[in-house]
Every structure is written in C-alpha cells, then in structure tokens.
C-alpha positions as CSV (number, residue, x, y, z in Angstrom):
1,M,0.0,0.0,0.0
2,E,2.8,2.4,0.9
3,D,4.5,1.9,-2.5
4,L,1.2,2.5,-4.4
5,I,0.5,5.6,-2.4
6,R,4.0,6.9,-3.2
7,A,3.5,6.0,-6.9
8,A,0.1,7.8,-6.9
9,D,1.7,10.9,-5.4
10,L,4.5,10.8,-8.0
11,F,2.0,10.5,-10.8
12,R,-0.5,13.0,-9.4
13,P,0.9,16.0,-11.3
14,I,0.5,14.0,-14.6
15,C,-3.0,13.1,-13.7
16,D,-3.8,16.7,-12.9
17,R,-2.1,18.1,-16.0
18,T,-3.9,15.6,-18.3
19,N,-7.2,16.0,-16.6
20,G,-7.2,12.4,-15.6
21,V,-6.2,10.9,-18.9
22,D,-2.8,9.7,-17.6
23,G,-1.1,9.3,-14.2
24,W,-3.1,6.5,-12.6
25,V,-2.0,3.7,-10.3
26,S,-4.0,0.5,-9.8
27,L,-4.5,-1.6,-6.6
28,E,-6.6,-4.8,-6.8
29,V,-9.0,-6.3,-4.3
30,S,-8.0,-9.9,-3.5
31,P,-8.7,-12.3,-6.4
32,L,-10.2,-14.6,-3.8
33,L,-13.2,-12.2,-3.7
34,A,-13.9,-12.5,-7.4
35,H,-17.1,-14.3,-6.7
36,D,-18.3,-12.4,-3.7
37,T,-20.1,-9.1,-4.4
38,A,-20.4,-7.8,-0.9
39,K,-16.8,-8.5,0.1
40,S,-15.5,-7.1,-3.2
41,F,-17.3,-3.8,-2.7
42,A,-16.3,-3.7,1.0
43,A,-12.6,-4.3,0.1
44,A,-12.7,-1.7,-2.7
45,N,-14.2,0.8,-0.4
46,E,-11.7,0.1,2.4
47,L,-8.7,0.2,0.0
48,H,-9.9,3.5,-1.6
49,A,-10.3,5.0,1.8
50,R,-6.9,3.8,3.1
51,A,-5.1,5.0,0.0
52,A,-7.0,8.4,0.0
53,R,-5.6,9.2,-3.5
54,P,-7.8,10.4,-6.3
55,N,-5.6,8.9,-9.0
56,L,-5.6,5.3,-7.6
57,L,-7.9,2.9,-9.4
58,I,-9.2,-0.1,-7.5
59,K,-9.2,-3.3,-9.6
60,I,-12.5,-5.3,-9.4
61,P,-12.9,-8.5,-11.4
62,G,-15.6,-8.3,-14.1
63,T,-17.1,-11.6,-13.0
64,K,-20.9,-12.0,-12.6
65,E,-20.5,-11.3,-8.9
66,G,-18.1,-8.5,-9.5
67,L,-20.5,-6.5,-11.7
68,P,-22.7,-5.3,-8.9
69,A,-19.6,-4.4,-6.8
70,I,-18.4,-2.3,-9.8
71,E,-21.7,-0.5,-10.0
72,E,-21.7,0.2,-6.2
73,A,-18.1,1.4,-6.3
74,I,-18.8,3.7,-9.2
75,F,-21.9,5.0,-7.4
76,A,-19.7,5.6,-4.3
77,G,-17.2,7.6,-6.4
78,I,-14.4,5.0,-6.3
79,P,-12.3,4.9,-9.5
80,I,-12.4,1.4,-10.9
81,N,-10.1,-0.8,-13.1
82,V,-12.2,-3.7,-14.3
83,T,-10.2,-6.9,-14.7
84,L,-10.8,-10.5,-15.9
85,L,-12.5,-9.5,-19.1
86,F,-12.1,-12.3,-21.6
87,S,-14.9,-11.5,-24.2
88,S,-16.8,-8.7,-25.7
89,D,-19.8,-9.8,-23.6
90,H,-17.8,-9.5,-20.4
91,Y,-16.7,-6.0,-21.5
92,L,-20.2,-4.9,-22.3
93,A,-21.5,-6.2,-19.0
94,A,-18.8,-4.2,-17.2
95,A,-19.6,-1.1,-19.2
96,E,-23.3,-1.4,-18.3
97,A,-22.4,-1.8,-14.6
98,F,-20.3,1.4,-14.9
99,L,-23.2,3.2,-16.6
100,R,-25.7,2.1,-14.0
101,G,-23.4,3.5,-11.3
102,I,-23.0,6.8,-13.1
103,E,-26.8,7.0,-13.7
104,R,-27.4,6.4,-10.0
105,R,-25.0,9.2,-9.2
106,I,-26.8,11.6,-11.5
107,E,-30.2,10.6,-10.0
108,A,-28.7,11.3,-6.5
109,G,-27.4,14.7,-7.5
110,L,-23.8,13.6,-7.5
111,K,-21.2,14.5,-10.1
112,P,-20.9,11.8,-12.8
113,N,-17.2,12.1,-13.3
114,V,-15.8,8.9,-11.8
115,A,-12.9,7.4,-13.6
116,S,-12.9,3.8,-14.9
117,V,-10.9,1.6,-17.2
118,A,-11.4,-1.9,-18.5
119,S,-8.3,-4.1,-18.6
120,V,-8.7,-6.5,-21.5
121,F,-6.4,-9.4,-21.8
122,V,-5.4,-8.9,-25.5
123,S,-3.5,-12.2,-25.6
124,R,-6.8,-14.1,-24.8
125,W,-8.7,-12.2,-27.5
126,D,-5.8,-12.7,-29.9
127,A,-5.8,-16.4,-29.4
128,G,-9.6,-16.4,-29.8
129,V,-9.6,-14.9,-33.2
130,T,-6.4,-16.5,-34.6
131,G,-7.3,-18.1,-38.0
132,K,-10.7,-16.4,-38.0
133,V,-9.7,-12.9,-39.1
134,P,-7.1,-11.5,-41.5
135,R,-3.6,-10.9,-40.0
136,H,-3.5,-7.3,-41.3
C-alpha cells in the first residue's frame, strides 16, 4: 500500500495536468473475492479510503458477482479498473455496470465524473480470433 501511495503521489501531477487521462495507479482487491459481491465492494471501499488518493484505481474483477460491486463502487465515487474481461460480452456487461453506477450518481445529484478503465487481456482475445480474421 505504501508503494502504491507513493506512486500515486508521483503520478498525481501528470493526472492533474492531463485532466485524468494519464497518471493513474491500480490496486486490486483480493482475487479470492472475485465471486463475492459484498466482500469485493467492501474491500474496494476500504482500499480506496486507506489510500486516499484520487488517482488510484481499484481493480475489481468483471465476474458475474463483481459487476454489482463495480456498480456500487462507481456510485460511491471509487475509480475502478475492471479486470478479468475475456470476451466482448464481459466487456459490455462491465460497461453497463459502470453506466448504472453513473446514472445512479446523477439521480442522487452527485457529479458523474468517476474514472474507470477496462483491462482487456489482449492475448486471450488474440488467441480467440487466430485463424478467424485476416492478420493485417
């Protein structure tokens, strides 16, 4: 945690200068929580509060159980890095969870600007389309 806080502090000027485009650091909830919605959200909330850095993304797996945790975290204003996305369906489900969280923020009168990224395992997608699409 200390290393990530220091990294976030080092990258903070970049994050500020690029209006949040660059300068982020990620910290993951335990992979053992990938199938536990409540514990994933609780861990994300606790890690975000402990780090107390606006440019620290909390990684939450894009599993079926992780999706509600992603929505809750976004609603709570926690920047999220969605992991374990292995298909376009997984990505779309994560994007929808993000949008639900943002929509709930708007309905609650909160600012909708909560950062989020989706980490896609390109090697898995690459292997999935090998021989099915042109190389160039």
